[in-house]
Phi, psi and omega in degrees: 000129180293147180298323182294318179292320177301315181295323178298317180295315181295316180297317180297323180295319179285333175293331179293342174301320182263330184236093182306330180296341181290347175299330176295323176296320179300314180297320179298316179293322178298326180292336177284321178284321181240083182311127186199161182268346177214139179228119189230141172228122187207164175252132174256123176262110183302322174229118018261042175058069180214158178263137172241104183294143171246307176210108181245107181254131178084009177253123176294127183307333183293341181271345185294317181300332182270357185299311187304314184297319183279319184291319183272012177293151185295337183268003177281115183297333178296327177285323179300327183246022186303315183299327185267330184254339176274067179229143180306134176092351179267104180283130185247131170226166178303319183292321178293326176297315179301315181296322181293318181276346187056042184212109184287133175071026182300319182298321186289352177260000184271157176292330178301315179288310188286332183256344182238309181285308187299318178299337179265005180066039172256132178228303184266140182227154168220136184205168177206151174264120180277332184202141176216109179201148176052038177078009179243131180244125176262113185244145167239128183221133175248143183231138179246152177282167183293340180273005172254163176284157176290169181287130185269180182297323178295319176302314182299315182296315183286328175297319178296319180297313181291327181300330178299319179289320179298319178297314180297320179296317179295319178299318179295318180301320180289318181294328179293345178264002183238100184303328183287350185260017186301322177300321178293324178301317180297322178295321179294319178297319182295334182277351183284146176276339176286153178283118184226140177217150169259128181229161174265181185294344178261013175072018174284135183281120177268329180197141178219137177278178186298321181296320179291320178300319178296317180298316181292324178295323181280347180055048178261093180086321179230150176213169181227135177225122179054042175082359182252132182267144177203169177281153177274156174064216186285354183275002185303312183296318179298319180294316179300318180293322180296314179295319179299321178294319179295321181293337181273351180276155185269343180202160184295330184293342180267020184302155183251034178086197183245171179239135179258126181242139180287144174240186178291147179067213181262059180227160174217164181244123175264120186245134175236131178232134179211151179292142181255089182227156176271166178304333179285356181072012173275138179286151183288328179250188187290338181229161178309127189236141175244143176261124179247125177238138183224137179227130179277141178224146172282148180209138174246195179271126180281139177292162180292165177299320180298319180295319179296319180292320181288318186286319187246357181073028180287150169286173180300317180293319179295322179293319179295320178295315180299317181295320179296317179293321181291338179263012170107357180285145171284163184299320180295319177297316181299322178298318178296320179297323181277348182075030179237166178286162178298321179297320178295319179298323178294322177295315176304316185297320179297320179293320179298317178306314181297318183289323182276335180085039179233174183236345182227161179295323179297318178296322179299310182298316180298319181292315182295315180290324180290334181269356182284137177248162181301334185286333185242017179281142173148182182262009189303155181279188185275000000 
């Protein structure tokens, strides 16, 4: 697994702490690392035996209503061993199920497989439970068709590694909704590798993890003076306005995207700020609190729109999307900039991949920035 794709998945999972819609981004990225026809994140309620979708990619909506009846059927081996295998950290594959039951092909004899999975051309699976408490199981499962190979040992190992971050992100999202759990929340923040801080509406730092403290000491995009955090250089006013806007919002789901701050050399800092409140609108700490997350990214000079169109045969819209991604925007942000839906931007991106000859967003950015010359760099139009 490439380091850049791994970092994209991890960043998206922690972004989902503040933006639940980002779980769809996580599933999309997981499909790039683990090619599969369906990527699902859902909650299983043992009682009353029902599925609660969170992000279901590659599942035709018409199949969702029938899931409960087939999955919770008595002949589904996953239900027979649910108490023992639906536990955090236990990676599940069809082959591991057979070894556990000492019974080859148990899944393939079930109505769940023959009446629900097989008609959709799903055969091989890999999954993990991110959380199991109070009769609710949070599962992530990827499914492959029969004409692909099953998930190998390397897949299992890397899936387990990424699942640790997904679990931590989900735990944080839940704790942020529980005011009584703020001490535990701080421990979770401290364990994160991303730079994270809790600040008040005047940008005073209430808490910062080790990664954020290191970032502030290096003064890369952000710095701190007399306990107050701010952007370095000319971005100070933009940062103050961004934090002020975040502080005026009533909940994290209404976030307005991220802010890009320049760092030393050809790097930038992507900053996200959102209010940290529970559904009851009580703040998690003693005073109104904002959660600030920052991630460093490498960045070069993006070629002009005209250069992108000439070099790769992009349409005007595809060139604008490519330029936005190359200058550090996330796909969802880039879609907003272009005035298109996120789904439309994903369609554009797939076409761009084919034209540029890459398979991931990280490869696209590296290729575009690496191919830019001094002659065609700039913000110029088409």
